[in-house]
N, C-alpha and C positions, 0 to 999 in steps of 0.2 A: 811351607810352598813348591812347591815345583813354576820355575812358569811355561808355558805352553813347548819352547822347544826346546825346554827341559821331557816334556811329557811326551815330544813325537820326538825323541833319546831313547828312551828312556823304553817304547814300544817300538823301538822298529826290530825288525823278522827282517830274517837269518839273506833273505833273496830278493833286496837294494844294496843289498853292496857288492861289487865291484871284484871282485878279487876273494878266494875260501880256497885252502889248501887241509886236511887233514891229512894226522900224524897220529902213529902207535909211539905208546911212551910207555912208559915202567911206570909200581907205582912209588910215589912219590918224590915225581919227576917233575911236572904238573904247573909245581910254585911258582921252581925257577924261568920255564916259559910265561908265565903271568908276566911275574916279576918282570920279565923281558923285553912283554909287552907295552906295560905300563912309563917304565925307563926310555926306552927306544922308541913307538908308535909315534907318530907327528899328529896323522886323520882320525878318525874313529874305526872301534878296532871293538869284535864281540868275539864270543867260542861258546864253544856247546858241549858237549861230548856223549856220544854216537856208543859210545862201551866203556860202562871203566873199568879201567884197571885192577888184576887180582894177585895174587904170590902165585899165581900160575901162565899166568899173561895182559896179555900188552895193556891197555887202553889206546878206546881210538875217539881225536877230538877231530870240534869241526874247527880253522879261522878263519876269522869272516874279517877282513879291510875295503876301504874307500879307499888309500892312495895309494895308485902303483907300488910305489917305496917297501915302504910296510910291505907288501906282498912280498916281495923280494925280498929280503931282506930275509926276514922268517925264513923264508928257505931258503935262504944262505947260513940263517941259522944254523937251525930246529931241522930240518931236511940229509 
């Protein structure tokens, strides 16, 4: 069973994060970004697919961060 704080985190909406960054990535590249976020981010973060990638065009994704350091590191690494 989830604790109250776990439920609040799980149901958190994107507009509650202080920082966000949209990126476009080719098919197959999203796993590297998600692994990096899991390994490097200190604060809470989420991501959302705005448009999936396909063989003809990259996908469009939005990443959300609470920590300014995480947001800055993300931009430096993935933009």
